[in-house]
C-alpha positions as CSV (number, residue, x, y, z in Angstrom):
1,M,8.2,8.6,17.1
2,V,4.3,8.8,18.7
3,E,3.0,5.8,19.2
4,T,-1.0,6.0,19.3
5,A,-2.8,5.1,22.2
6,K,-5.4,2.7,20.8
7,K,-5.2,-1.0,20.9
8,Y,-5.9,-3.1,18.1
9,D,-5.8,-6.6,17.1
10,H,-1.8,-7.1,16.9
11,I,-1.6,-3.7,14.7
12,R,0.5,-1.2,16.2
13,V,0.2,3.0,15.0
14,E,3.3,5.0,15.1
15,K,3.3,9.0,14.2
16,N,6.6,10.5,13.4
17,I,5.1,14.1,13.6
18,E,8.7,15.8,12.3
19,K,8.6,13.4,9.1
20,Q,5.2,13.6,8.1
21,T,4.6,10.1,8.5
22,A,2.3,7.1,9.9
23,T,3.4,3.7,10.2
24,I,1.6,0.5,10.6
25,V,3.2,-2.2,12.2
26,F,1.7,-6.2,11.7
27,D,2.9,-6.8,15.1
28,R,2.6,-10.6,16.0
29,P,6.3,-11.6,15.2
30,E,6.1,-15.3,16.6
31,K,3.6,-15.7,14.4
32,M,4.6,-14.2,11.1
33,N,2.1,-11.4,11.4
34,Y,-1.2,-13.3,10.3
35,I,-3.5,-11.1,10.2
36,S,-7.0,-11.4,11.9
37,M,-10.5,-10.8,10.8
38,L,-10.6,-8.2,13.1
39,A,-7.7,-6.7,12.5
40,R,-8.8,-6.5,8.8
41,A,-11.6,-4.4,9.7
42,Q,-9.0,-2.4,12.0
43,F,-6.8,-1.8,9.6
44,A,-9.6,-0.1,7.6
45,E,-10.5,2.1,10.4
46,I,-6.5,3.2,10.8
47,F,-6.8,4.3,7.4
48,K,-9.8,6.4,8.0
49,E,-8.2,8.1,10.7
50,L,-4.8,8.8,9.1
51,D,-6.7,10.0,5.6
52,Q,-8.1,12.5,7.7
53,D,-4.7,13.7,9.9
54,D,-3.5,17.1,8.4
55,E,0.0,15.9,10.4
56,V,0.6,12.4,8.3
57,R,1.3,12.8,4.9
58,V,3.0,9.4,3.9
59,I,1.6,6.1,5.2
60,I,4.1,3.3,5.6
61,I,3.1,-0.4,6.4
62,K,5.8,-3.2,7.5
63,G,5.5,-6.1,9.3
64,E,7.3,-6.7,13.2
65,G,10.4,-8.8,13.5
66,T,12.6,-10.1,10.7
67,Q,10.9,-12.9,8.7
68,A,7.3,-11.3,7.7
69,F,5.5,-8.6,6.3
70,S,2.6,-10.9,7.0
71,A,2.1,-14.8,6.1
72,G,-1.3,-14.0,5.8
73,G,-4.6,-14.4,7.5
74,S,-5.8,-16.9,10.3
75,I,-6.7,-19.9,8.4
76,P,-9.1,-21.4,11.5
77,E,-11.4,-18.4,10.9
78,F,-12.4,-18.6,7.6
79,M,-14.4,-21.6,8.9
80,E,-15.9,-19.8,11.5
81,T,-16.8,-16.5,9.4
82,H,-20.1,-16.2,7.6
83,Q,-19.5,-16.8,3.4
84,E,-21.5,-13.4,3.4
85,E,-18.8,-11.4,5.4
86,L,-16.2,-13.6,3.4
87,S,-17.3,-12.0,0.0
88,H,-16.4,-8.6,1.4
89,L,-13.4,-9.0,2.8
90,A,-11.8,-6.7,-0.3
91,V,-13.0,-4.0,1.3
92,H,-10.8,-3.5,4.3
93,V,-7.6,-4.8,2.0
94,A,-8.2,-1.6,-0.6
95,A,-8.0,1.2,2.5
96,P,-4.4,1.8,1.4
97,E,-6.1,2.5,-2.7
98,R,-8.1,4.5,-1.3
99,S,-6.4,6.8,1.1
100,P,-5.5,10.1,-0.8
101,K,-1.7,9.7,0.6
102,P,0.8,7.8,-0.8
103,V,1.0,4.4,0.8
104,I,4.4,2.8,1.3
105,A,4.5,-1.2,1.5
106,Q,7.7,-2.1,3.3
107,L,8.2,-5.8,2.2
108,Q,10.7,-8.6,4.0
109,G,10.4,-12.3,4.1
110,Y,7.1,-14.2,3.4
111,T,4.7,-11.9,2.2
112,F,1.6,-14.2,1.7
113,G,-2.2,-13.9,1.2
114,V,-3.8,-11.6,2.4
115,G,0.0,-9.9,3.6
116,F,0.6,-9.6,0.0
117,E,-3.2,-8.4,-1.5
118,I,-2.5,-5.6,1.4
119,A,0.9,-4.8,-0.5
120,M,-0.3,-4.6,-3.3
121,A,-3.1,-2.0,-2.5
122,C,-0.6,0.3,-1.6
123,D,1.4,2.9,-4.3
124,F,4.9,1.6,-3.5
125,R,6.4,-1.8,-2.6
126,I,10.0,-1.6,-1.4
127,A,11.0,-4.9,-1.0
128,A,14.1,-6.7,1.0
129,D,15.9,-9.1,-1.6
130,D,14.8,-12.0,1.1
131,T,11.0,-11.3,0.2
132,L,8.8,-13.8,-0.7
133,M,5.4,-13.5,-2.6
134,A,2.8,-15.4,-2.7
135,L,-1.3,-16.4,-2.7
136,P,-1.3,-20.2,-1.4
137,E,-5.1,-20.6,-1.4
138,M,-5.4,-23.2,-4.0
139,N,-3.5,-25.4,-1.5
140,L,-6.3,-25.1,0.5
141,G,-8.7,-25.8,-2.1
142,M,-9.6,-22.1,-1.9
143,I,-8.8,-19.0,-4.6
144,P,-7.4,-15.0,-3.1
145,G,-10.7,-13.3,-1.9
146,S,-9.6,-9.7,-1.0
147,G,-8.4,-8.3,-4.6
148,G,-5.6,-10.8,-4.9
149,T,-6.8,-12.4,-8.7
150,Q,-7.5,-8.9,-9.8
151,R,-4.7,-6.7,-8.8
152,V,-1.9,-9.8,-9.8
153,A,-3.7,-9.7,-13.5
154,R,-3.8,-5.7,-13.9
155,A,-0.4,-5.5,-12.7
156,V,1.4,-8.6,-14.5
157,G,-1.2,-9.7,-17.2
158,L,-3.1,-12.7,-16.7
159,T,-0.6,-15.3,-18.3
160,R,1.8,-14.4,-15.2
161,A,-1.1,-14.3,-13.0
162,K,-2.4,-17.3,-13.9
163,D,1.3,-18.9,-13.7
164,M,1.3,-17.3,-9.8
165,I,-2.2,-18.3,-8.8
166,M,-3.1,-21.5,-10.1
167,R,0.2,-23.1,-9.2
168,A,0.6,-21.4,-5.5
169,R,4.1,-19.9,-6.6
170,R,6.3,-18.2,-4.4
171,I,7.8,-15.8,-5.8
172,P,11.2,-14.4,-5.0
173,A,12.1,-10.8,-4.9
174,D,14.2,-10.2,-8.2
175,E,11.2,-12.1,-9.8
176,A,8.2,-9.8,-8.6
177,Y,10.3,-6.9,-9.5
178,Q,10.9,-8.0,-13.3
179,W,7.3,-9.1,-13.5
180,G,6.5,-5.4,-12.0
181,L,4.9,-6.6,-8.4
182,V,7.6,-4.1,-6.4
183,T,9.1,-0.7,-7.2
184,K,12.4,-1.4,-5.6
185,V,14.5,-4.5,-4.2
186,V,16.9,-3.7,-1.9
187,S,18.9,-5.8,0.6
188,K,17.6,-6.5,4.2
189,E,20.2,-4.0,5.7
190,E,19.2,-1.2,3.4
191,L,15.2,-1.2,3.6
192,D,14.9,0.7,6.6
193,K,16.8,3.3,4.7
194,E,15.3,3.3,1.5
195,V,11.7,3.5,2.5
196,E,12.5,6.7,4.7
197,L,14.3,8.3,1.5
198,L,11.1,7.5,-0.2
199,A,9.1,8.9,2.3
200,E,11.0,12.1,2.7
201,E,11.0,12.7,-1.4
202,L,7.1,12.0,-1.2
203,V,6.5,14.6,1.4
204,R,8.7,17.7,-0.6
205,F,5.5,17.8,-3.0
206,S,2.3,19.2,-2.9
207,P,-0.3,17.3,-0.9
208,L,-2.7,18.2,-3.2
209,A,-1.2,17.3,-6.4
210,Q,-0.6,14.1,-5.0
211,K,-4.1,13.2,-4.4
212,V,-5.3,14.3,-7.0
213,C,-2.1,12.9,-9.4
214,K,-2.9,9.7,-7.1
215,A,-6.9,9.7,-7.7
216,V,-6.1,9.8,-11.7
217,L,-3.5,6.9,-11.9
218,N,-5.9,4.9,-10.0
219,A,-8.9,5.3,-12.7
220,A,-6.6,5.2,-15.4
221,E,-7.0,0.9,-14.9
222,E,-10.8,1.2,-14.4
223,S,-11.4,3.4,-17.3
224,P,-11.0,3.9,-21.2
225,L,-8.2,5.6,-22.4
226,S,-11.2,8.2,-24.0
227,A,-12.4,8.5,-20.3
228,G,-8.9,8.7,-18.7
229,L,-8.0,11.9,-20.8
230,D,-11.0,13.3,-20.2
231,I,-10.4,12.7,-16.3
232,E,-6.9,13.7,-16.5
233,G,-7.9,16.9,-18.5
234,K,-10.1,18.2,-16.0
235,A,-7.6,17.3,-12.8
236,Y,-5.1,19.3,-14.5
237,G,-7.2,22.2,-15.1
238,L,-8.6,21.8,-11.5
239,L,-5.0,22.1,-10.4
240,R,-3.9,25.3,-12.1
241,T,-6.4,27.4,-9.8
242,T,-4.7,25.8,-6.5
243,D,-1.9,28.1,-4.1
244,D,0.4,25.2,-4.7
245,F,0.6,25.3,-8.3
246,R,1.6,29.1,-8.2
247,E,4.1,28.7,-5.4
248,G,5.6,25.8,-7.5
249,V,5.7,27.9,-10.5
250,A,7.0,30.8,-8.4
251,A,9.7,28.6,-6.6
252,F,10.7,27.6,-10.4
253,A,11.1,31.0,-11.5
254,E,13.0,32.0,-8.2
255,K,15.7,29.0,-8.2
256,R,14.3,27.5,-4.9
257,K,12.6,25.3,-3.2
258,P,8.6,25.7,-3.2
259,H,6.6,25.4,0.2
260,F,3.8,23.9,-0.5
261,T,0.4,23.8,2.1
262,G,-2.3,21.5,0.3
263,K,-4.4,24.7,-0.9
């Protein structure tokens, strides 16, 4: 494991070159890993760097300690931040969604506010059985402002989104799984291993095919069916011309594991 030399506001970045992963760690356990305004901007910058790092195939996001992924943002900072800046916070939080690489959120304990919104921008959410998810902004006379209302409504439907957000409800891991908010729920003791296994699985695929597949699936939320089918078809035709596809077909015929290069 290699830790990056750059210093961030209670965010740590670790690279595992052998496993081709990078782990972003919210590192303020004594305060439930709350995320400052500065850290939000740095979070997006970290993704810009990792997106261009060919040694990294999969990105993992987790919280330090045992009590929280992140309990949310710094409430006093909201009163000190100009409303124009507040109106664009979702741009930082959407960094995992924009990334061309698979992103896994490793969830435990309190996953509230911006912590939950970041998790919802990831591709996979593996949750420990003690995870509690919430968008509690209604308790402050506010609404979620970093994509929470939109991503939850798209993931679980308007009825459940209103039930969760308008009541500031805390959703336990088992209910979150039933709703489709998380990919899988495991015991806290199994969480690290489960995320590691998923990362190892994702690394085996063609990085180019993964990038294209993620883009096509993300487009499904924004596009009508006819446009989505057109996007899928063009992407399918594009991948037909790649070295990775030829390697995949050859490996299948030869009954061996493929060696993908991302070309």
